[in-house]
SEMARLO-960780 format. One line per 5 residues: for each residue x, y, z of C-alpha. Coordinates in steps of 0.2 Angstrom, whole numbers, padded with zeros to 4 digits. Example, Ala and Ser with C-alpha at 12.3 -4.5 7.8 and 13.67 -1.06 7.14 Angstrom:
BEGIN
0062/-0022/0039 ~ 0068/-0005/0036
END
This chain:
BEGIN
-0232/0167/0084 ~ -0220/0153/0090 ~ -0205/0149/0078 ~ -0204/0130/0075 ~ -0187/0122/0073
-0184/0105/0068 ~ -0169/0096/0076 ~ -0160/0084/0064 ~ -0156/0067/0070 ~ -0139/0067/0078
-0126/0057/0070 ~ -0113/0046/0079 ~ -0101/0060/0083 ~ -0113/0074/0086 ~ -0123/0063/0098
-0107/0059/0108 ~ -0105/0078/0110 ~ -0123/0081/0116 ~ -0124/0068/0129 ~ -0116/0069/0146
-0103/0056/0148 ~ -0103/0042/0161 ~ -0087/0041/0171 ~ -0081/0024/0167 ~ -0068/0022/0181
-0077/0030/0195 ~ -0096/0027/0192 ~ -0098/0011/0183 ~ -0113/0008/0194 ~ -0122/0021/0183
-0123/0007/0169 ~ -0135/-0001/0181 ~ -0145/0014/0189 ~ -0157/0014/0203 ~ -0175/0011/0198
-0182/0026/0189 ~ -0201/0029/0191 ~ -0212/0029/0176 ~ -0215/0046/0169 ~ -0231/0055/0172
-0239/0071/0166 ~ -0235/0085/0178 ~ -0218/0079/0183 ~ -0206/0094/0183 ~ -0188/0097/0180
-0175/0111/0182 ~ -0170/0111/0163 ~ -0174/0102/0147 ~ -0157/0094/0148 ~ -0162/0087/0165
-0178/0080/0158 ~ -0169/0072/0143 ~ -0157/0064/0155 ~ -0171/0057/0165 ~ -0180/0050/0149
-0163/0043/0143 ~ -0161/0034/0160 ~ -0179/0028/0159 ~ -0175/0021/0142 ~ -0159/0013/0148
-0169/0004/0162 ~ -0183/-0001/0150 ~ -0173/-0006/0135 ~ -0176/0007/0121 ~ -0166/0021/0114
-0170/0039/0115 ~ -0166/0055/0105 ~ -0170/0073/0104 ~ -0184/0076/0091 ~ -0189/0094/0090
-0191/0110/0100 ~ -0200/0127/0098 ~ -0195/0144/0104 ~ -0206/0159/0109 ~ -0207/0176/0101
-0193/0182/0113 ~ -0181/0168/0106 ~ -0181/0157/0122 ~ -0185/0139/0122 ~ -0203/0134/0126
-0206/0117/0120 ~ -0196/0101/0118 ~ -0200/0084/0112 ~ -0190/0068/0115 ~ -0194/0052/0106
-0190/0034/0105 ~ -0174/0032/0095 ~ -0184/0021/0083 ~ -0196/0035/0078 ~ -0197/0040/0060
-0196/0032/0044 ~ -0182/0021/0036 ~ -0173/0030/0022 ~ -0159/0022/0012 ~ -0145/0034/0011
-0136/0024/-0002 ~ -0145/0023/-0019 ~ -0135/0007/-0023 ~ -0147/-0008/-0019 ~ -0133/-0019/-0017
-0125/-0009/-0003 ~ -0140/-0006/0008 ~ -0137/-0004/0027 ~ -0148/-0009/0041 ~ -0159/0005/0049
-0168/0006/0066 ~ -0182/0017/0061 ~ -0199/0009/0061 ~ -0210/0023/0065 ~ -0212/0021/0084
-0223/0034/0092 ~ -0217/0033/0110 ~ -0212/0051/0116 ~ -0211/0063/0130 ~ -0216/0081/0127
-0210/0095/0139 ~ -0215/0114/0141 ~ -0208/0128/0151 ~ -0220/0134/0165 ~ -0219/0153/0164
-0225/0155/0182 ~ -0213/0143/0191 ~ -0199/0143/0178 ~ -0199/0124/0179 ~ -0200/0112/0164
-0215/0101/0165 ~ -0220/0085/0156 ~ -0236/0090/0146 ~ -0239/0075/0136 ~ -0232/0057/0133
-0234/0041/0124 ~ -0227/0026/0133 ~ -0232/0011/0121 ~ -0219/0005/0108 ~ -0222/-0004/0092
-0207/-0015/0095 ~ -0199/-0026/0108 ~ -0188/-0018/0121 ~ -0173/-0026/0130 ~ -0164/-0019/0145
-0150/-0031/0142 ~ -0146/-0022/0125 ~ -0148/-0005/0131 ~ -0129/-0002/0133 ~ -0127/-0004/0114
-0139/0010/0109 ~ -0130/0026/0103 ~ -0138/0037/0116 ~ -0131/0027/0130 ~ -0113/0025/0123
-0102/0039/0130 ~ -0083/0040/0134 ~ -0078/0049/0149 ~ -0065/0063/0148 ~ -0052/0052/0157
-0054/0038/0145 ~ -0053/0050/0130 ~ -0036/0057/0136 ~ -0030/0039/0138 ~ -0035/0034/0120
-0027/0050/0113 ~ -0011/0047/0122 ~ -0011/0029/0116 ~ -0014/0035/0098 ~ 0001/0047/0099
0011/0033/0105 ~ 0007/0022/0091 ~ -0003/0009/0100 ~ -0016/0001/0090 ~ -0034/0005/0094
-0038/-0014/0097 ~ -0025/-0014/0111 ~ -0031/0002/0118 ~ -0049/-0003/0119 ~ -0044/-0020/0127
-0034/-0011/0141 ~ -0050/-0001/0145 ~ -0060/-0016/0146 ~ -0048/-0025/0157 ~ -0047/-0009/0169
-0066/-0008/0169 ~ -0068/-0026/0173 ~ -0077/-0033/0158 ~ -0086/-0027/0142 ~ -0103/-0025/0151
-0095/-0011/0162 ~ -0088/-0001/0148 ~ -0100/0013/0142 ~ -0095/0013/0124 ~ -0089/0002/0110
-0073/0000/0101 ~ -0081/0009/0086 ~ -0085/0024/0096 ~ -0067/0025/0102 ~ -0061/0024/0084
-0073/0038/0079 ~ -0067/0049/0093 ~ -0048/0047/0088 ~ -0053/0050/0070 ~ -0062/0066/0075
-0047/0072/0086 ~ -0035/0069/0071 ~ -0046/0080/0060 ~ -0047/0094/0073 ~ -0029/0093/0076
-0026/0095/0057 ~ -0038/0110/0056 ~ -0034/0114/0038 ~ -0030/0106/0021 ~ -0016/0094/0021
-0004/0104/0010 ~ -0007/0120/0020 ~ -0005/0111/0036 ~ 0011/0102/0032 ~ 0019/0118/0026
0014/0127/0042 ~ 0021/0112/0052 ~ 0038/0113/0043 ~ 0039/0132/0046 ~ 0036/0128/0064
0050/0115/0064 ~ 0061/0126/0055 ~ 0059/0140/0068 ~ 0063/0128/0082 ~ 0077/0119/0074
0092/0127/0065 ~ 0096/0118/0049 ~ 0079/0110/0047 ~ 0077/0107/0028 ~ 0061/0104/0018
0055/0106/0000 ~ 0038/0106/-0008 ~ 0035/0101/-0026 ~ 0019/0109/-0034 ~ 0011/0106/-0051
0005/0120/-0063 ~ -0012/0121/-0053 ~ -0003/0123/-0037 ~ -0007/0106/-0031 ~ 0006/0097/-0019
0015/0083/-0029 ~ 0030/0079/-0018 ~ 0037/0082/-0001 ~ 0055/0081/0006 ~ 0062/0085/0023
0077/0081/0034 ~ 0080/0087/0052 ~ 0097/0094/0057 ~ 0102/0078/0066 ~ 0100/0068/0050
0109/0081/0040 ~ 0124/0081/0052 ~ 0124/0062/0053 ~ 0126/0061/0034 ~ 0144/0067/0037
0148/0052/0047 ~ 0137/0039/0039 ~ 0132/0045/0021 ~ 0144/0034/0012 ~ 0131/0020/0008
0112/0023/0008 ~ 0098/0012/0004 ~ 0082/0019/-0005 ~ 0066/0011/-0006 ~ 0048/0016/-0010
0038/0000/-0006 ~ 0029/0007/0009 ~ 0011/0013/0007 ~ 0008/0027/0020 ~ -0007/0038/0018
-0024/0042/0011 ~ -0016/0050/-0005 ~ -0007/0034/-0009 ~ 0010/0043/-0009 ~ 0024/0031/-0006
0036/0035/0009 ~ 0054/0036/0002 ~ 0067/0036/0015 ~ 0086/0038/0013 ~ 0093/0026/0026
0111/0023/0032 ~ 0120/0013/0045 ~ 0127/0020/0061 ~ 0142/0014/0071 ~ 0131/0002/0080
0125/-0006/0064 ~ 0108/0002/0067 ~ 0097/0010/0053 ~ 0098/0029/0053 ~ 0087/0040/0043
0096/0053/0032 ~ 0081/0062/0025 ~ 0064/0056/0018 ~ 0051/0061/0006 ~ 0033/0057/0001
0031/0056/-0018 ~ 0016/0056/-0030 ~ 0023/0046/-0044 ~ 0037/0033/-0047 ~ 0044/0040/-0063
0061/0046/-0068 ~ 0056/0065/-0066 ~ 0050/0062/-0049 ~ 0065/0052/-0043 ~ 0076/0065/-0051
0068/0079/-0041 ~ 0069/0069/-0025 ~ 0087/0065/-0028 ~ 0092/0082/-0033 ~ 0083/0089/-0017
0092/0077/-0006 ~ 0109/0081/-0014 ~ 0106/0099/-0011 ~ 0101/0096/0007 ~ 0117/0086/0010
0128/0100/0003 ~ 0130/0093/-0014 ~ 0140/0078/-0008 ~ 0133/0062/-0016 ~ 0135/0045/-0007
0148/0032/-0013 ~ 0135/0019/-0015 ~ 0116/0017/-0016 ~ 0106/0001/-0015 ~ 0088/0001/-0023
0077/-0012/-0031 ~ 0077/-0015/-0050 ~ 0065/0000/-0054 ~ 0071/0007/-0071 ~ 0065/0025/-0066
0076/0025/-0051 ~ 0091/0018/-0061 ~ 0088/0032/-0074 ~ 0087/0046/-0060 ~ 0103/0039/-0051
0113/0040/-0067 ~ 0107/0058/-0070 ~ 0110/0064/-0052 ~ 0123/0053/-0045 ~ 0134/0048/-0060
0149/0043/-0050 ~ 0139/0034/-0037 ~ 0140/0015/-0037 ~ 0122/0008/-0039 ~ 0118/-0009/-0033
0102/-0018/-0034 ~ 0094/-0027/-0019 ~ 0098/-0045/-0020 ~ 0083/-0051/-0011 ~ 0071/-0042/-0023
0079/-0052/-0037 ~ 0079/-0069/-0029 ~ 0062/-0068/-0023 ~ 0056/-0067/-0041 ~ 0064/-0084/-0045
0047/-0094/-0042 ~ 0038/-0082/-0053 ~ 0051/-0082/-0067 ~ 0057/-0100/-0067 ~ 0043/-0110/-0058
0036/-0116/-0075 ~ 0052/-0127/-0078 ~ 0051/-0145/-0074 ~ 0068/-0145/-0065 ~ 0063/-0129/-0056
0070/-0135/-0039 ~ 0087/-0140/-0046 ~ 0088/-0123/-0055 ~ 0084/-0114/-0039 ~ 0098/-0123/-0030
0110/-0121/-0044 ~ 0106/-0102/-0046 ~ 0109/-0099/-0027 ~ 0126/-0109/-0028 ~ 0131/-0098/-0043
0127/-0082/-0034 ~ 0134/-0085/-0017 ~ 0148/-0097/-0020 ~ 0157/-0088/-0034 ~ 0171/-0077/-0026
0178/-0070/-0042 ~ 0170/-0064/-0059 ~ 0179/-0078/-0068 ~ 0171/-0091/-0056 ~ 0154/-0083/-0059
0155/-0083/-0078 ~ 0160/-0101/-0078 ~ 0146/-0107/-0066 ~ 0133/-0096/-0074 ~ 0136/-0102/-0092
0137/-0120/-0085 ~ 0120/-0118/-0077 ~ 0112/-0110/-0092 ~ 0118/-0124/-0103 ~ 0114/-0138/-0091
0095/-0133/-0089 ~ 0093/-0125/-0107 ~ 0090/-0107/-0100 ~ 0098/-0098/-0115 ~ 0081/-0091/-0121
0075/-0085/-0104 ~ 0074/-0066/-0105 ~ 0073/-0063/-0087 ~ 0090/-0072/-0084 ~ 0098/-0064/-0099
0093/-0047/-0092 ~ 0100/-0051/-0075 ~ 0116/-0057/-0084 ~ 0118/-0041/-0094 ~ 0117/-0031/-0077
0127/-0043/-0067 ~ 0139/-0029/-0061 ~ 0124/-0022/-0051 ~ 0119/-0037/-0041 ~ 0131/-0052/-0041
0141/-0052/-0024 ~ 0158/-0055/-0032 ~ 0155/-0040/-0044 ~ 0150/-0028/-0030 ~ 0160/-0033/-0015
0175/-0023/-0021 ~ 0166/-0008/-0014 ~ 0161/-0003/0004 ~ 0143/-0006/0008 ~ 0143/-0006/0027
0137/-0024/0027 ~ 0121/-0020/0017 ~ 0116/-0031/0003 ~ 0098/-0027/0001 ~ 0085/-0013/0004
0080/-0022/0020 ~ 0087/-0007/0030 ~ 0074/0004/0021 ~ 0060/-0009/0024 ~ 0065/-0011/0042
0063/0008/0043 ~ 0046/0007/0035 ~ 0041/-0007/0046 ~ 0046/0004/0061 ~ 0032/0016/0056
0019/0002/0057 ~ 0007/0005/0070 ~ 0010/0024/0068 ~ 0002/0026/0051 ~ -0011/0018/0040
-0021/0020/0024 ~ -0031/0035/0031 ~ -0016/0045/0038 ~ -0015/0062/0032 ~ 0001/0070/0026
0003/0081/0042 ~ -0002/0067/0053 ~ 0012/0056/0045 ~ 0025/0069/0048 ~ 0020/0070/0066
0021/0051/0067 ~ 0038/0052/0059 ~ 0043/0063/0075 ~ 0037/0049/0086 ~ 0047/0036/0077
0062/0046/0076 ~ 0062/0049/0095 ~ 0062/0031/0098 ~ 0076/0028/0085 ~ 0087/0041/0093
0083/0034/0111 ~ 0089/0017/0105 ~ 0105/0024/0098 ~ 0108/0033/0115 ~ 0105/0017/0124
0118/0008/0113 ~ 0130/0023/0116 ~ 0128/0022/0135 ~ 0130/0003/0134 ~ 0147/0005/0125
0152/0018/0138 ~ 0148/0009/0153 ~ 0151/-0009/0149 ~ 0164/-0020/0142 ~ 0162/-0036/0132
0173/-0051/0139 ~ 0185/-0058/0127 ~ 0184/-0076/0122 ~ 0202/-0079/0118 ~ 0219/-0072/0124
0223/-0065/0107 ~ 0230/-0048/0108 ~ 0220/-0042/0092 ~ 0203/-0047/0101 ~ 0208/-0035/0115
0213/-0022/0103 ~ 0197/-0022/0094 ~ 0186/-0023/0110 ~ 0194/-0007/0117 ~ 0189/0004/0102
0174/-0004/0093 ~ 0156/-0003/0098 ~ 0149/-0018/0106 ~ 0139/-0024/0091 ~ 0154/-0022/0079
0166/-0030/0091 ~ 0154/-0045/0092 ~ 0155/-0047/0073 ~ 0174/-0047/0074 ~ 0173/-0059/0089
0163/-0071/0079 ~ 0175/-0071/0064 ~ 0189/-0073/0076 ~ 0180/-0088/0084 ~ 0176/-0096/0067
0195/-0096/0063 ~ 0195/-0113/0070 ~ 0186/-0119/0055 ~ 0200/-0113/0044 ~ 0216/-0122/0039
0230/-0112/0031 ~ 0242/-0118/0017 ~ 0256/-0107/0010 ~ 0257/-0106/-0009 ~ 0273/-0097/-0009
0277/-0079/-0008 ~ 0262/-0068/-0001 ~ 0249/-0081/-0007 ~ 0240/-0092/0004 ~ 0226/-0105/0002
0213/-0106/0016 ~ 0202/-0122/0017 ~ 0186/-0119/0027 ~ 0174/-0132/0034 ~ 0160/-0122/0041
0146/-0127/0053 ~ 0137/-0136/0039 ~ 0152/-0146/0035 ~ 0153/-0138/0018 ~ 0171/-0136/0012
0177/-0120/0004 ~ 0194/-0115/-0003 ~ 0199/-0097/-0004 ~ 0214/-0087/-0008 ~ 0222/-0074/0004
0236/-0062/-0001 ~ 0246/-0055/0013 ~ 0260/-0043/0011 ~ 0269/-0043/0027 ~ 0281/-0029/0025
0267/-0017/0019 ~ 0254/-0024/0032 ~ 0241/-0027/0019 ~ 0230/-0042/0018 ~ 0216/-0046/0005
0204/-0061/0004 ~ 0194/-0066/-0011 ~ 0178/-0066/0000 ~ 0181/-0047/0001 ~ 0172/-0046/0018
0182/-0032/0024 ~ 0180/-0022/0008 ~ 0161/-0025/0008 ~ 0158/-0025/0027 ~ 0172/-0016/0036
0176/-0032/0047 ~ 0191/-0042/0044 ~ 0186/-0060/0039 ~ 0191/-0076/0047 ~ 0202/-0081/0033
0212/-0066/0034 ~ 0213/-0068/0053 ~ 0219/-0086/0051 ~ 0233/-0080/0039 ~ 0238/-0066/0051
0239/-0079/0065 ~ 0249/-0091/0055 ~ 0262/-0077/0052 ~ 0262/-0073/0071 ~ 0254/-0055/0069
0248/-0051/0086 ~ 0239/-0034/0082 ~ 0229/-0029/0067 ~ 0236/-0016/0056 ~ 0229/0001/0060
0221/0003/0042 ~ 0210/-0012/0047 ~ 0202/-0003/0062 ~ 0189/0008/0054 ~ 0184/0025/0062
0167/0021/0056 ~ 0164/0008/0069 ~ 0174/0016/0084 ~ 0166/0020/0100 ~ 0179/0032/0106
0175/0045/0091 ~ 0166/0061/0095 ~ 0153/0063/0082 ~ 0145/0080/0080 ~ 0128/0074/0075
0125/0065/0091 ~ 0126/0083/0100 ~ 0113/0090/0088 ~ 0096/0093/0097 ~ 0080/0092/0088
0064/0099/0095 ~ 0051/0085/0095 ~ 0033/0086/0100 ~ 0033/0103/0109 ~ 0014/0101/0111
0017/0088/0125 ~ 0029/0099/0134 ~ 0016/0113/0136 ~ 0011/0120/0153 ~ -0006/0113/0151
0001/0096/0148 ~ 0012/0097/0163 ~ -0002/0102/0174 ~ -0013/0088/0167 ~ 0001/0075/0172
0003/0083/0189 ~ -0015/0082/0193 ~ -0018/0065/0186 ~ -0003/0059/0197 ~ -0010/0067/0212
-0028/0060/0209 ~ -0021/0043/0207 ~ -0012/0044/0224 ~ -0028/0050/0232 ~ -0038/0036/0224
-0026/0023/0230 ~ -0029/0027/0248 ~ -0048/0032/0247 ~ -0054/0017/0238 ~ -0050/0006/0252
-0064/0013/0263 ~ -0082/0017/0259 ~ -0083/0032/0269 ~ -0067/0039/0262 ~ -0073/0035/0245
-0090/0045/0247 ~ -0080/0060/0255 ~ -0068/0060/0240 ~ -0082/0059/0227 ~ -0092/0072/0236
-0077/0084/0236 ~ -0074/0080/0218 ~ -0092/0085/0213 ~ -0090/0101/0223 ~ -0073/0105/0215
-0080/0102/0198 ~ -0094/0114/0200 ~ -0082/0127/0207 ~ -0069/0124/0193 ~ -0081/0124/0179
-0086/0142/0184 ~ -0069/0148/0181 ~ -0062/0137/0167 ~ -0072/0133/0151 ~ -0065/0120/0138
-0061/0127/0121 ~ -0064/0111/0113 ~ -0051/0099/0106 ~ -0034/0105/0104 ~ -0028/0111/0087
-0011/0114/0081 ~ -0007/0131/0076 ~ 0010/0134/0069 ~ 0009/0153/0067 ~ 0016/0164/0053
0007/0173/0039 ~ -0006/0163/0029 ~ -0003/0173/0013 ~ 0010/0161/0007 ~ 0000/0145/0009
-0017/0149/0004 ~ -0014/0144/-0014 ~ -0007/0127/-0011 ~ -0019/0113/-0014 ~ -0019/0095/-0007
-0012/0081/-0018 ~ -0022/0070/-0030 ~ -0025/0052/-0025 ~ -0014/0042/-0037 ~ -0014/0024/-0042
0003/0015/-0037 ~ 0011/0004/-0050 ~ 0015/-0014/-0044 ~ 0005/-0027/-0035 ~ -0011/-0022/-0026
-0009/-0014/-0009 ~ -0019/-0029/-0001 ~ -0006/-0041/-0007 ~ 0010/-0031/-0006 ~ 0015/-0037/0011
0013/-0056/0007 ~ 0028/-0066/0010 ~ 0036/-0075/-0005 ~ 0051/-0086/-0007 ~ 0054/-0088/0012
0061/-0071/0015 ~ 0052/-0055/0022 ~ 0043/-0041/0013 ~ 0039/-0036/-0005 ~ 0041/-0021/-0017
0028/-0015/-0020 ~ 0020/0053/-0063 ~ 0020/0085/-0075 ~ 0030/0101/-0077 ~ 0033/0106/-0059
0037/0121/-0048 ~ 0049/0117/-0034 ~ 0051/0127/-0019 ~ 0065/0123/-0007 ~ 0066/0131/0010
0081/0130/0021 ~ 0083/0139/0038 ~ 0101/0141/0041 ~ 0117/0132/0038 ~ 0118/0117/0049
0132/0117/0062 ~ 0146/0107/0055 ~ 0141/0109/0037 ~ 0150/0126/0037 ~ 0163/0134/0046
0152/0150/0047 ~ 0138/0153/0059 ~ 0126/0167/0055 ~ 0125/0180/0069 ~ 0113/0192/0060
0097/0189/0050 ~ 0102/0182/0034 ~ 0098/0190/0017 ~ 0096/0183/0000 ~ 0113/0190/-0005
0122/0185/0011 ~ 0115/0167/0009 ~ 0121/0165/-0009 ~ 0138/0173/-0004 ~ 0140/0160/0010
0138/0146/-0003 ~ 0154/0151/-0012 ~ 0164/0151/0004 ~ 0161/0134/0010 ~ 0175/0121/0012
0175/0105/0002 ~ 0165/0092/0010 ~ 0174/0077/0017 ~ 0168/0061/0023 ~ 0176/0058/0040
0175/0039/0039 ~ 0186/0037/0023 ~ 0204/0034/0023 ~ 0214/0046/0012 ~ 0214/0035/-0003
0195/0036/-0004 ~ 0195/0055/-0003 ~ 0199/0058/-0021 ~ 0182/0050/-0025 ~ 0173/0064/-0015
0182/0078/-0024 ~ 0175/0078/-0041 ~ 0166/0092/-0049 ~ 0149/0098/-0044 ~ 0133/0091/-0049
0120/0102/-0058 ~ 0104/0102/-0047 ~ 0091/0109/-0059 ~ 0081/0125/-0058 ~ 0079/0126/-0039
0074/0142/-0029 ~ 0083/0145/-0013 ~ 0077/0157/0001 ~ 0081/0162/0018 ~ 0068/0159/0031
0062/0177/0032 ~ 0059/0178/0013 ~ 0046/0164/0013 ~ 0032/0175/0008 ~ 0041/0183/-0007
0047/0166/-0012 ~ 0029/0159/-0014 ~ 0025/0175/-0024 ~ 0040/0171/-0035 ~ 0049/0188/-0032
0066/0180/-0029 ~ 0075/0165/-0038 ~ 0091/0158/-0041 ~ 0098/0144/-0052 ~ 0114/0141/-0042
0115/0125/-0032 ~ 0112/0126/-0013 ~ 0121/0118/0001
END
C-alpha cells in the first residue's frame, strides 16, 4: 500500500531554497519567457522537478502562483505521484490570534492543479490529471511578485553578502542590483527577499548560541593574535552578563595614548539591548583610537566597576590620568572605586544640552541661556567664574533651581576654568566615544547578535587603522608649507604631524589679533579682538630665564598646543624658537611608536583559498564577458560553454551549503554558557535617543557574578620578557612579579610621579594561560592576585 506524505506549504526562506534561481545578469530574458503551451493529459517529463518548472513557467506566463502540494511514495520508497497546485489553493488560516494584528492571506481555495505520475514502463513522468480553471483573476503583469517566481542568482547572493560584510545598507545594495539589471521589472526578487537571504546567512554563520559563539570566536582571535585579551562575566545561572575585549594593537597603543580616555554607553547595538562601551583615546594625528571596549547588560555601579577593573587589568594596572564621561552617578561611583587618582571630567555638551529642559520654563530663558554660556566659556579663572555665576543666579533669581545648584557643587568636574589645568588632549566632551559609536553605524543594528557585532567591530577597526596609516604616509611623504617666515613655525612643521601642525599654524596666524602690553616683570596683558570683534583680556606670565610661559586660557595645559597669546608674548620678547618643553612627544611624527608595528589578524575567512579562487574566477569571467557581450555569436558560444562547464563541474563539486564559522577547540568549556537576557535600558526610549537637541549632535542615552578573564600571553612592549615555552599557571604568575614599572612615554618627567603610586585592587578575578581554559571554566584554578 502506498504511503501518503503531505508536503507542508513552503515558507519564504524554504521556497527560495527549493526553487531554481534565475540568473539575473546573464538571463534576464527568462523573466519574459517564450510562449509555453497549455498543459494536456499525457505530456511527459524526465523528472518531477522538470514538471514543476514547466508548471511554474506556465503560471508565470498566465499570471498565477504555483506550489508543491503533495506527493506519494510506493512500497519501495520511491516517488510515484506528485501534485502541484495554484498558490492560492487551501483555506485562509490566521496565524495570529490577536484580531488587531491580522495579516493578509492569499489562500482562497482555488482548485487549479496539475497531477503527475511515474510511468513504470518508460521511466518518464506523465501528467495524469489537471484542472486549469481558477476561482480568481489572473494577471501576467503581477507574476514576478509571486514568491514562487522570486529567486536570487548565486552571483547576486555573493554580491549581497560582500556588501553586508562591508557595512553597506541593504537599501543601497538592492538599488545597485536594480541599476545593473536595468530596472525593477528585470530583477527577479524583491528587497525583502534580499533581506531574508542576508538574515539567513547571518544565522548560519553564527551556527550556535551567542554566548558560546562569542567565546569560540575570542579563542580563535587569541590563537591568531598574541596578546589578545577578553573577559566574560557570568551570573549564577551561567548566563552571559558582560563582555570585554581588546586586541594587542589597542593594548600597545595605550602606552602612547592612554593618558586621557573618554567613556560613553549611549550606543544601542544589539538584539539583547546591551550598550556598547568603548574606551577611546586620541592618537598623534588627533584621530580617535580604540583602547578596548565592552558590551554590558546593566548601567549600575557593580557593572561599571567590573568593566573598569577588567580594563585596568588588561592595561597592566596603569590607570589613565584623565577620563571623560557623562553625569551618570553609577559611572562616577565606579571611577572613584577603580581610578581613585584619575581626574574625572564630565562631558560639557551633555550638561549644556539639558538647558532647555531644566531652564526652559523661565520667562527670561533666552537671556539665562546666553548668560550661562558666557559664565562657562568666558571665565578664565575660578575667581572669575564664582563672581559671574553668583551674579547670574542673583540677577535671574535662580537660587532655588536644584539642577543649577547640583552643577555648582560639582563645578570642578565640568567648568573649563576648573579642569583646564590638566591635560585632556583637546577633548572636552565624550564626542570621541560618540564618533566611535557613529563609526559603527551601518555595521550593526537592533537585530545584531553579539558575535556578529564583534565581527563588525573587526571591519570598523580595519578601516580605522587604514585611515591612521594613510595619515602616517601623508606625514612621511608630504610637507605643509609655512605661512610666515617665523622660525618657530618651521620648527614645529619639521616635527609635528600635519594635523597638529595645522592647529599650531592657526594659532600663529591668529597672533595678529593680539596686542601685548607689559605689566612689569614677567607679567603681560594680552588684548585679543577675535574674528567676531569680541574683545578679551588675558594674562600671560613669561619667565624668560627659565623658558616657561603660562597663559590663563591654559590651552597648552589642556590641549598640548601653545596658544596665540603665549606666541604673541614670545614674539614680543624676540624668542625665535619654542622651548623644547613645549614640543610634546605625543604629537611628533618622527617618533617610532611600537603599537603601529603590532599586527592584528582580521577577517581570516576572506583570505581563505576558496575566497581567493572565487575572486580569481570572477575577475576572469568579467574579462570574458566584456569581450563576448559585443557579439551575438560569441555570446551564444560562451553561454553554451558555461552550460557545459557547469554540468561537468557539478559532477565533481557539491556545495556544502552556506559557510559557517568554526573556531575549533574543545566544546566542553562552553556548553554551559547561556545567552544574555534582553534588558531594558534606562534613559530615553531608543527611538528618540538620536534626536537632536540644543543645536548640537547626539544624545545620551543591573547580581552576584562570576568573572572569567582569559589572556593569551604578555603583549610585546608590556613586558621585557617574551615566553618561548608553553606557559604554565606558576610561570604566568611569576612573570607578573618581574615586570618593570609602567611608564607613559608621552609625559615629561614631572608627570611621572603621578603614574607611580601604589597598585589598585582589582577584585576577585581569575587569570589563566591559554592552554588551561578548560580547567578554568571548571573552576580548578584561581588566583586573587591582579593580572597585567
